[in-house]
Backbone as JSON, one array per atom type, in Angstrom:
{
  "sequence": "XXXXXXXXXXXXXXXXXXXXXXXXXXXXXXXXXXXXXXXXXXXXXXXXXXXXXXXXXXXXXXXXXXXXXXXXXXXXXXXXXXXXXXXXXXXXXXXXXXXXXXXXXXXXXXXXXXXXXXXXXXXXXXXXXXXXXXXXXXXXXXXXXXXXXXXXXXXXXXXXXXXXXXXXXXXXXXXXXXXXXXXXXXXXXXXXXXXXXXXXXXXXXXXXXXXXXXXXXXXXXXXXXXXXXXXXX",
  "N": [[0.84, -1.52, -0.2], [0.27, 2.39, -0.68], [2.32, 4.84, 0.77], [0.93, 7.42, 2.52], [1.0, 10.73, 2.42], [0.5, 13.03, 5.09], [-1.13, 16.47, 5.39], [-0.17, 19.39, 8.13], [-0.95, 21.74, 8.74], [0.05, 25.12, 9.88], [-0.16, 26.87, 12.07], [0.55, 29.1, 12.96], [0.67, 31.95, 14.8], [-0.13, 35.44, 16.71], [-2.2, 35.33, 17.88], [-4.69, 33.02, 19.3], [-7.4, 33.85, 18.39], [-7.19, 34.45, 16.03], [-5.53, 32.31, 15.02], [-7.77, 30.49, 14.81], [-9.48, 31.14, 13.15], [-8.35, 30.93, 10.52], [-8.79, 27.97, 11.14], [-11.55, 27.87, 10.94], [-11.64, 28.73, 8.47], [-10.38, 26.53, 6.92], [-12.26, 24.25, 7.58], [-13.17, 21.43, 6.79], [-11.09, 20.86, 5.13], [-8.96, 20.43, 5.67], [-7.79, 18.56, 8.94], [-5.53, 18.46, 10.91], [-2.93, 20.18, 12.98], [-0.28, 22.78, 13.86], [0.73, 23.26, 16.41], [2.8, 25.91, 17.7], [5.59, 27.71, 19.13], [5.02, 30.44, 19.57], [2.25, 30.78, 19.33], [1.65, 28.76, 21.21], [2.84, 30.25, 23.31], [0.8, 32.65, 23.3], [-1.81, 31.72, 23.91], [-1.65, 29.62, 25.22], [-2.74, 26.0, 26.79], [-5.62, 26.38, 26.32], [-5.9, 26.78, 23.29], [-5.45, 24.4, 22.62], [-7.16, 22.57, 23.53], [-9.33, 23.38, 21.95], [-8.75, 22.95, 19.37], [-9.04, 20.55, 19.41], [-11.53, 19.56, 20.49], [-13.12, 20.3, 18.0], [-12.1, 18.49, 16.91], [-10.0, 18.43, 15.7], [-6.54, 16.6, 15.37], [-3.63, 17.53, 16.7], [-0.37, 18.92, 16.54], [1.98, 19.3, 18.95], [4.52, 21.74, 18.37], [7.1, 22.33, 20.37], [9.65, 22.23, 20.86], [11.51, 20.87, 22.43], [14.16, 21.27, 25.13], [15.89, 20.31, 27.37], [17.05, 19.66, 31.13], [17.25, 16.24, 31.16], [15.03, 15.94, 33.39], [13.45, 17.87, 33.36], [12.57, 17.99, 30.81], [11.31, 15.79, 30.82], [8.97, 16.56, 32.71], [7.71, 18.38, 31.24], [7.02, 16.84, 29.09], [4.85, 14.94, 30.08], [2.73, 16.81, 30.77], [2.1, 17.76, 28.43], [1.35, 15.26, 26.85], [-0.63, 14.58, 28.2], [-2.5, 16.53, 27.74], [-3.91, 15.37, 25.45], [-2.62, 15.62, 22.8], [-0.94, 14.46, 19.66], [1.19, 13.92, 18.53], [4.63, 15.09, 19.56], [7.56, 17.5, 19.92], [11.21, 17.49, 20.51], [14.14, 18.56, 20.85], [17.02, 16.94, 18.95], [19.41, 17.22, 19.67], [19.77, 17.54, 22.19], [20.76, 15.2, 23.55], [21.29, 11.56, 24.55], [19.97, 10.72, 27.27], [18.27, 12.83, 27.8], [16.51, 12.13, 25.43], [15.59, 9.46, 25.6], [14.12, 10.21, 28.13], [12.14, 11.6, 27.41], [10.51, 10.12, 25.77], [9.85, 8.35, 27.44], [8.24, 9.94, 28.94], [6.6, 10.14, 27.5], [4.34, 8.37, 26.67], [2.31, 5.7, 25.22], [0.31, 7.29, 23.23], [1.41, 9.71, 22.27], [3.23, 10.8, 19.82], [6.84, 11.13, 19.95], [8.81, 13.19, 18.23], [12.32, 14.28, 16.77], [13.95, 16.73, 16.61], [16.05, 17.51, 13.98], [18.09, 18.93, 12.4], [17.66, 22.41, 11.85], [14.95, 23.61, 9.28], [15.69, 26.61, 8.2], [18.81, 26.63, 8.68], [21.93, 26.53, 6.94], [24.51, 25.36, 6.12], [27.12, 27.23, 6.55], [25.47, 28.12, 8.49], [25.06, 25.51, 10.54], [27.88, 25.23, 10.85], [28.38, 27.23, 11.94], [27.54, 26.5, 14.48], [28.59, 24.17, 15.67], [31.05, 23.86, 14.78], [31.97, 22.7, 13.06], [33.48, 22.43, 10.44], [33.63, 21.34, 8.1], [31.43, 19.32, 8.01], [27.85, 18.78, 6.54], [24.74, 20.11, 6.5], [23.36, 17.19, 5.63], [24.87, 15.39, 6.26], [25.27, 15.84, 9.28], [22.34, 15.74, 9.64], [21.74, 13.07, 9.4], [23.17, 12.42, 11.3], [22.29, 13.05, 14.16], [19.78, 11.57, 13.62], [20.44, 8.71, 13.61], [20.68, 8.51, 16.31], [18.66, 9.69, 17.7], [16.69, 7.28, 16.68], [18.05, 5.41, 18.55], [17.46, 5.98, 20.58], [14.42, 5.66, 20.78], [12.56, 7.59, 20.03], [9.77, 8.19, 17.63], [9.84, 9.06, 15.53], [11.83, 12.1, 12.98], [12.3, 14.94, 12.66], [12.69, 16.7, 9.73], [14.53, 18.29, 7.22], [12.88, 17.8, 3.51], [15.02, 17.74, 2.26], [17.0, 15.59, 2.96], [15.39, 13.78, 3.6], [14.78, 11.7, 1.95], [17.34, 9.72, 2.17], [17.11, 9.37, 5.04], [14.97, 7.89, 5.2], [16.3, 5.39, 2.96], [17.68, 4.7, 5.02], [16.56, 3.88, 7.59], [13.78, 2.86, 7.5], [11.18, 1.9, 6.93], [9.32, 2.06, 9.17], [10.28, 4.27, 11.01], [8.92, 7.66, 11.67], [9.07, 10.4, 9.5], [8.77, 14.28, 9.82], [8.49, 16.59, 7.86], [8.94, 20.11, 7.39], [9.34, 23.49, 6.06], [7.82, 23.45, 4.06], [7.11, 24.21, 0.52], [4.66, 26.02, -2.01], [5.2, 25.3, -5.13], [6.88, 28.47, -6.98], [6.32, 29.65, -4.88], [7.75, 32.05, -2.57], [10.56, 31.54, -0.64], [10.73, 32.58, 2.15], [12.64, 32.77, 5.17], [13.64, 30.5, 5.77], [15.91, 27.77, 4.51], [16.43, 25.31, 3.8], [13.91, 24.07, 1.28], [11.33, 22.31, -0.02], [8.86, 21.13, -2.37], [5.67, 20.32, -1.76], [5.14, 17.77, -2.89], [7.35, 16.92, -3.65], [8.36, 16.16, -1.14], [6.7, 14.18, -0.38], [7.23, 12.11, -2.37], [9.82, 11.88, -1.66], [9.4, 10.17, 0.55], [8.33, 11.44, 2.91], [6.2, 11.48, 5.87], [4.88, 12.99, 7.32], [3.63, 16.29, 6.05], [4.82, 19.96, 6.93], [2.79, 22.62, 6.66], [2.89, 25.97, 6.36], [2.8, 29.39, 6.03], [2.37, 29.21, 2.77], [-0.55, 27.86, 3.23], [-2.25, 29.84, 4.91], [-1.34, 32.3, 4.2], [-1.89, 32.75, 1.78], [-4.25, 34.23, -0.55], [-6.15, 33.34, -0.91], [-6.97, 30.62, 1.08], [-8.32, 28.0, 1.62], [-8.33, 27.85, -1.07], [-5.88, 27.26, -1.71], [-5.27, 24.82, -0.06], [-6.35, 23.13, -0.58], [-5.22, 22.39, -3.44], [-2.58, 21.41, -2.01], [-3.48, 19.06, -1.63], [-4.42, 17.83, -3.41], [-2.02, 17.53, -4.93], [-0.49, 15.89, -3.6], [-2.06, 13.78, -3.41], [-2.28, 12.53, -6.24], [0.47, 12.55, -6.62], [1.05, 9.62, -5.23]],
  "CA": [[-0.13, 0.1, -0.26], [1.42, 3.44, -1.19], [2.32, 5.6, 2.0], [-0.17, 8.32, 2.93], [2.01, 12.05, 3.72], [-0.29, 13.85, 5.68], [-0.48, 17.72, 5.43], [-0.28, 19.74, 8.82], [-1.0, 23.37, 8.95], [1.28, 25.58, 10.87], [-1.44, 27.87, 13.32], [2.45, 30.44, 13.52], [0.14, 32.77, 14.75], [0.18, 35.58, 17.54], [-3.28, 35.39, 18.52], [-5.93, 32.0, 19.19], [-8.67, 34.31, 17.18], [-6.34, 34.35, 14.23], [-5.56, 30.88, 14.79], [-9.57, 29.51, 14.89], [-10.28, 31.75, 11.95], [-7.65, 30.03, 9.8], [-9.52, 26.36, 11.49], [-12.57, 28.06, 10.02], [-11.88, 28.74, 6.74], [-10.32, 25.3, 6.28], [-13.14, 23.4, 7.6], [-12.99, 19.47, 6.34], [-10.09, 19.97, 4.29], [-7.63, 19.66, 7.31], [-8.22, 18.19, 10.27], [-3.96, 18.55, 11.54], [-2.67, 21.51, 13.15], [0.25, 22.54, 14.38], [1.24, 24.45, 17.55], [4.18, 26.43, 18.1], [5.87, 29.12, 20.22], [4.17, 31.48, 19.14], [0.74, 30.24, 19.73], [1.37, 28.34, 22.94], [3.21, 31.06, 24.35], [0.14, 33.51, 23.44], [-2.89, 31.07, 23.86], [-1.57, 28.68, 26.26], [-3.95, 25.34, 26.36], [-6.57, 26.24, 25.81], [-6.73, 26.96, 21.52], [-5.51, 23.11, 21.86], [-8.39, 22.31, 23.54], [-10.23, 23.92, 21.25], [-8.68, 22.2, 18.19], [-9.25, 18.74, 20.14], [-13.26, 20.22, 20.39], [-13.1, 20.69, 16.64], [-11.74, 16.86, 16.41], [-8.96, 18.11, 14.69], [-5.18, 16.05, 16.04], [-2.63, 18.35, 17.49], [1.26, 18.47, 16.56], [2.7, 20.7, 19.63], [6.1, 21.86, 18.05], [7.8, 23.67, 21.31], [11.22, 21.67, 20.49], [11.52, 20.91, 24.25], [15.88, 21.04, 24.73], [16.38, 21.34, 28.81], [17.76, 18.29, 31.74], [16.55, 15.19, 31.4], [14.0, 15.59, 34.33], [12.55, 19.06, 33.08], [11.85, 17.81, 29.39], [9.96, 14.34, 30.79], [7.85, 16.74, 33.31], [6.94, 18.88, 30.56], [6.48, 15.99, 28.25], [4.08, 14.23, 30.26], [1.9, 17.56, 30.9], [1.75, 17.79, 26.82], [0.38, 14.23, 26.62], [-1.82, 15.34, 29.04], [-3.48, 17.5, 26.63], [-3.95, 14.96, 23.93], [-1.77, 15.98, 21.12], [-0.69, 13.22, 18.36], [2.69, 14.55, 18.1], [5.21, 16.81, 19.88], [8.97, 17.55, 19.57], [12.01, 17.88, 21.1], [15.76, 18.6, 20.18], [17.28, 16.16, 18.99], [20.76, 17.75, 20.22], [19.69, 17.23, 24.17], [21.47, 13.72, 24.04], [20.72, 10.18, 24.87], [19.39, 10.78, 27.88], [16.83, 13.51, 27.57], [15.3, 11.64, 24.72], [14.64, 8.85, 26.22], [13.38, 10.45, 29.56], [10.67, 11.86, 26.55], [9.81, 9.02, 24.79], [9.05, 7.46, 28.44], [6.86, 10.51, 29.74], [5.17, 10.82, 26.56], [3.3, 7.3, 26.49], [1.96, 5.53, 23.56], [-0.48, 8.23, 22.58], [1.92, 11.19, 21.91], [4.45, 10.38, 19.59], [7.72, 12.02, 19.86], [10.04, 13.77, 16.9], [13.35, 14.5, 17.32], [14.31, 18.07, 15.62], [17.49, 17.41, 13.98], [18.29, 20.54, 11.85], [16.15, 23.36, 11.36], [15.64, 24.15, 7.84], [16.62, 27.66, 8.31], [20.14, 26.19, 9.04], [22.82, 25.94, 6.02], [25.57, 24.78, 6.17], [27.67, 27.92, 7.26], [25.04, 27.99, 10.56], [25.56, 24.72, 11.39], [29.5, 25.33, 11.16], [28.71, 28.16, 13.45], [27.25, 25.72, 16.42], [29.24, 22.7, 15.54], [32.36, 24.6, 15.06], [32.96, 21.67, 12.68], [33.42, 23.11, 8.77], [33.32, 20.17, 6.84], [30.13, 18.74, 8.21], [27.08, 19.64, 6.27], [23.52, 19.58, 6.76], [22.89, 15.86, 5.62], [25.68, 14.77, 7.52], [24.91, 16.68, 10.47], [21.01, 14.8, 10.26], [22.03, 11.61, 9.5], [23.73, 11.85, 12.89], [21.47, 12.98, 15.09], [18.93, 10.83, 13.14], [20.69, 7.68, 13.95], [20.84, 8.48, 18.28], [17.43, 9.65, 18.05], [16.39, 5.87, 16.45], [18.38, 4.32, 19.18], [16.27, 6.06, 21.64], [13.09, 5.36, 20.73], [11.6, 8.61, 19.08], [8.9, 7.62, 16.72], [10.81, 9.69, 14.15], [12.33, 12.98, 13.1], [11.67, 16.43, 11.61], [13.76, 17.35, 9.1], [13.85, 19.06, 5.97], [12.83, 16.94, 2.44], [16.18, 17.11, 1.12], [17.55, 14.57, 3.97], [14.28, 12.63, 3.78], [15.35, 10.27, 0.9], [18.41, 9.75, 2.88], [16.47, 8.91, 6.18], [13.87, 6.64, 4.91], [16.6, 4.3, 2.97], [18.73, 3.77, 6.09], [15.98, 3.6, 8.59], [12.82, 2.06, 7.18], [9.3, 2.7, 7.03], [8.55, 2.56, 10.59], [10.66, 5.71, 11.41], [8.39, 8.17, 10.7], [9.31, 11.76, 9.43], [7.68, 15.7, 9.21], [9.04, 17.72, 7.36], [8.74, 21.39, 7.13], [10.16, 23.71, 5.01], [7.13, 23.24, 2.72], [6.51, 25.88, -0.54], [4.18, 25.58, -3.44], [5.93, 25.88, -6.38], [6.87, 29.32, -7.34], [6.3, 30.67, -3.22], [8.89, 32.86, -1.71], [11.4, 30.75, 0.34], [11.15, 33.41, 3.09], [12.98, 32.55, 6.58], [13.75, 28.92, 5.39], [17.21, 27.61, 3.62], [16.07, 23.77, 3.15], [12.88, 23.63, 1.22], [10.58, 21.66, -0.94], [7.23, 21.32, -2.48], [5.07, 18.81, -1.0], [5.16, 16.65, -3.57], [8.98, 16.87, -3.21], [8.91, 15.77, 0.13], [6.36, 13.01, -0.5], [7.99, 11.49, -3.17], [11.27, 11.19, -0.67], [8.52, 9.55, 2.05], [7.67, 12.37, 4.19], [5.15, 10.77, 6.31], [3.88, 14.64, 7.37], [4.59, 17.54, 5.78], [3.9, 21.24, 7.78], [2.37, 23.99, 5.51], [2.6, 27.63, 6.88], [2.36, 30.65, 5.02], [1.56, 29.12, 1.34], [-1.48, 28.65, 3.19], [-2.24, 31.13, 5.79], [-0.94, 33.76, 4.08], [-2.68, 32.57, 0.56], [-5.44, 35.04, -0.72], [-7.39, 32.13, -0.82], [-6.24, 29.45, 1.84], [-8.95, 27.16, 1.38], [-8.52, 26.46, -2.65], [-4.54, 26.42, -1.79], [-4.86, 23.65, 0.79], [-6.86, 22.0, -1.79], [-4.21, 22.35, -4.1], [-1.57, 20.82, -1.85], [-4.51, 17.71, -0.89], [-4.68, 17.16, -4.29], [-0.84, 17.15, -5.36], [-0.14, 14.66, -2.66], [-2.76, 12.37, -4.07], [-1.6, 12.41, -7.48], [1.75, 11.77, -6.34], [0.84, 8.28, -4.7]],
  "C": [[1.25, 1.16, 0.07], [1.19, 4.49, 0.32], [1.72, 6.95, 1.67], [0.62, 9.24, 3.35], [0.55, 12.62, 4.2], [0.24, 15.12, 6.43], [-0.9, 18.24, 6.9], [-0.33, 20.83, 8.84], [-0.71, 23.84, 9.89], [0.3, 26.77, 11.04], [-0.33, 29.26, 13.79], [1.43, 31.83, 13.49], [-0.03, 34.17, 16.13], [-1.21, 35.98, 18.85], [-4.2, 33.74, 18.62], [-6.92, 32.51, 18.0], [-7.98, 34.17, 16.39], [-6.14, 33.42, 13.47], [-7.03, 29.96, 14.28], [-9.88, 30.5, 14.1], [-9.93, 30.95, 10.9], [-8.47, 28.43, 9.69], [-10.73, 26.36, 10.69], [-12.48, 27.85, 8.97], [-11.94, 27.39, 6.24], [-11.42, 24.1, 6.34], [-12.69, 21.74, 7.84], [-11.87, 19.56, 5.47], [-8.42, 20.19, 4.63], [-8.36, 19.68, 8.4], [-6.75, 18.08, 11.2], [-3.65, 19.87, 11.71], [-1.54, 21.55, 14.35], [0.52, 23.81, 15.12], [2.2, 24.95, 17.7], [3.92, 27.16, 18.83], [5.04, 29.57, 20.07], [3.0, 31.54, 19.64], [0.99, 29.97, 21.19], [1.95, 29.31, 23.94], [1.97, 32.37, 24.28], [-1.39, 32.78, 23.94], [-3.28, 30.1, 25.25], [-2.7, 27.18, 26.1], [-4.97, 25.16, 25.98], [-6.67, 25.99, 24.29], [-5.98, 25.21, 21.97], [-6.74, 22.39, 22.18], [-9.79, 22.35, 22.68], [-10.27, 23.39, 19.86], [-9.36, 21.28, 18.75], [-11.21, 19.03, 20.23], [-13.73, 19.64, 19.14], [-12.88, 19.25, 16.3], [-10.71, 16.9, 15.24], [-7.85, 17.71, 15.71], [-4.38, 17.7, 15.95], [-1.15, 17.86, 16.87], [1.69, 19.78, 17.43], [4.36, 20.53, 19.49], [6.8, 22.91, 19.2], [9.13, 22.98, 21.26], [11.48, 21.56, 21.73], [13.21, 20.94, 24.01], [16.03, 21.59, 26.37], [17.12, 19.97, 29.4], [16.56, 17.16, 31.37], [15.16, 15.28, 32.07], [13.1, 16.69, 34.09], [11.49, 18.45, 31.62], [10.91, 16.8, 29.57], [8.94, 15.23, 31.56], [6.96, 17.6, 32.07], [6.24, 17.9, 29.29], [5.07, 15.18, 28.88], [2.99, 15.06, 30.16], [1.35, 17.97, 29.12], [0.94, 16.33, 26.14], [-0.49, 14.23, 27.11], [-3.16, 15.69, 28.26], [-4.42, 17.21, 25.27], [-3.68, 15.57, 23.0], [-1.35, 14.62, 20.95], [0.67, 13.42, 18.4], [3.7, 15.75, 19.02], [7.16, 16.68, 19.85], [9.75, 17.96, 20.3], [13.63, 17.57, 20.08], [16.65, 17.52, 19.91], [19.11, 16.05, 19.79], [20.66, 17.73, 21.81], [20.0, 15.93, 24.36], [20.7, 12.94, 24.36], [19.75, 10.49, 26.19], [17.69, 11.4, 28.02], [16.17, 12.78, 27.02], [14.51, 10.7, 24.91], [13.95, 8.91, 27.14], [11.76, 11.22, 28.46], [9.99, 10.87, 25.87], [9.27, 7.81, 26.15], [7.81, 8.59, 28.68], [5.88, 10.57, 28.54], [4.14, 9.64, 26.54], [3.26, 6.88, 24.97], [0.9, 6.29, 23.43], [-0.03, 8.98, 21.99], [2.82, 10.54, 21.18], [5.68, 11.34, 19.51], [8.18, 12.16, 19.03], [11.08, 14.27, 17.75], [13.93, 15.54, 15.7], [15.75, 17.46, 15.46], [17.99, 18.65, 13.8], [17.49, 21.27, 10.98], [16.17, 23.43, 10.15], [15.81, 25.53, 7.64], [17.83, 27.6, 8.23], [20.93, 25.73, 7.95], [23.71, 25.72, 6.66], [26.48, 25.91, 7.04], [27.01, 27.72, 8.57], [25.32, 26.72, 10.95], [27.0, 24.46, 11.61], [30.2, 26.26, 12.4], [28.67, 28.04, 14.64], [28.21, 24.93, 16.43], [30.99, 23.11, 15.84], [33.31, 23.86, 14.12], [32.34, 22.16, 10.6], [32.98, 22.14, 7.64], [31.53, 19.26, 7.27], [28.9, 19.53, 7.25], [25.61, 18.96, 6.54], [23.36, 17.84, 6.75], [23.68, 15.36, 6.84], [25.03, 14.96, 9.1], [23.24, 15.12, 11.07], [21.0, 13.79, 10.31], [22.56, 10.79, 11.0], [22.85, 11.69, 13.85], [20.16, 12.29, 14.56], [18.99, 9.15, 14.0], [20.45, 7.75, 15.74], [19.22, 8.73, 18.02], [16.09, 8.02, 17.71], [16.69, 5.09, 17.26], [17.67, 4.47, 20.5], [14.82, 5.91, 21.76], [12.09, 6.24, 20.53], [10.72, 7.73, 17.89], [9.24, 7.83, 15.59], [11.34, 10.7, 14.29], [12.05, 13.65, 12.69], [13.01, 16.57, 11.07], [13.98, 17.66, 7.57], [13.77, 17.98, 4.88], [14.36, 17.03, 1.84], [17.25, 16.13, 1.65], [16.44, 13.11, 4.14], [14.32, 11.09, 2.8], [16.49, 9.64, 1.59], [17.91, 8.62, 4.46], [15.61, 7.52, 6.09], [14.56, 5.4, 4.29], [17.41, 4.26, 3.67], [17.46, 3.34, 6.95], [14.52, 2.94, 8.46], [12.05, 2.82, 7.26], [8.86, 2.85, 8.27], [9.07, 3.6, 10.97], [10.13, 6.74, 10.66], [9.13, 9.75, 10.46], [8.38, 13.05, 9.02], [9.0, 16.04, 8.76], [8.21, 18.83, 7.14], [9.66, 21.82, 6.26], [9.22, 23.76, 3.64], [7.18, 24.4, 2.09], [5.94, 25.2, -1.56], [4.93, 25.97, -4.9], [5.97, 27.43, -7.08], [6.42, 30.54, -5.77], [8.28, 31.28, -3.06], [9.6, 31.89, -0.63], [11.0, 31.31, 2.06], [12.32, 33.52, 4.12], [14.02, 31.3, 6.44], [15.05, 28.9, 4.28], [17.17, 26.5, 2.35], [14.72, 23.96, 2.72], [12.59, 22.89, -0.14], [9.4, 21.77, -0.94], [6.63, 20.01, -1.72], [4.78, 17.82, -1.96], [6.7, 15.59, -3.57], [9.22, 15.62, -2.1], [7.87, 14.01, 0.06], [7.16, 11.98, -1.16], [9.62, 10.65, -2.36], [10.8, 10.23, 0.43], [8.52, 10.19, 3.1], [6.62, 11.5, 4.69], [3.64, 11.99, 6.31], [4.44, 15.86, 6.88], [3.73, 19.12, 6.72], [4.04, 22.26, 7.36], [1.94, 24.76, 6.46], [1.88, 28.36, 5.58], [2.24, 30.37, 3.61], [0.3, 28.68, 1.67], [-2.21, 29.22, 3.62], [-2.22, 32.19, 5.38], [-1.65, 34.1, 2.74], [-4.18, 33.62, 0.54], [-6.74, 34.19, -0.53], [-7.13, 30.95, 0.3], [-6.84, 28.38, 1.73], [-8.79, 26.83, -0.03], [-6.73, 26.66, -2.5], [-3.86, 25.32, -0.99], [-5.55, 22.36, 0.05], [-6.02, 21.64, -2.81], [-3.28, 21.74, -3.64], [-2.55, 19.26, -1.87], [-4.21, 17.05, -2.61], [-2.85, 16.71, -5.37], [-1.09, 15.97, -4.74], [-0.93, 13.66, -3.38], [-2.51, 11.84, -5.43], [-0.04, 12.31, -7.64], [2.15, 10.19, -5.7], [1.24, 7.44, -5.73]]
}
């Protein structure tokens, strides 16, 4: 059976009202939303409750990165909010990743963020001090760590997705952000792909933000993405 890539719309807004306006506009065309740092800081757990009341699935993208005990405590709270997916930074290390997975339990899938899609080779070199390391090298190293710690999968760019699928197989899942429609401005992202390219590379989920939420007709943009994903199967 062909892999089905699930689109997640990023509610990257400073208010709950604006976020729910987009949810209303998209209606039945989308039932999976990302709540990130901006919206969660502004609205708190209440916005997750409103989404769940609408039978929408929630990807909480806070990219937790702290000592293992702190991350485990936060993950237990997030899992208690009935979110489907949650993120931690793979760079937090083995003990932190294992603590997050254990705290999340079976209902909430933990995904390890490898390398932010806003980073290129220069940005990675500034962080790691290793000038010869490419984004793909770093992603694969962190994906191996995450896999060995029992995470459900990783967050990576579409440019590394095929390599991860080839090395870790079908059961290790991928969330691919940095999605842009053909002709869209890349904005603050360095490693972007189209929905179709991400699907062809093996993405389980794609996170779509401004290509839908900033479109003149968000519903039409969402429907176009769904049609493209269906055609790629």
